[in-house]
C-alpha angles and dihedrals in degrees: 000000000000128000120186116227121215124199091246098047119107118227091242093057092048093049090049091051090049093049090049092051093048092049091048090051091050095231094140093055093045092050091049091049094050098043093095131027114273118202119229091250093054089047090054091047092050094047094048091047089052092047090051089051092049092046093050092053 
């Protein structure tokens, strides 16, 4: 991820922009999911649960 910094930007604004970009990209969720090994059976369960959730909405 890259956030361009202008001379007039405050640090808080730049950090907020960076956090928003990282959240939109889904990097935090991906890092949390890959932190520990997940067996293939658990992966299938998680994916089917997500598919059911998407289908319901």
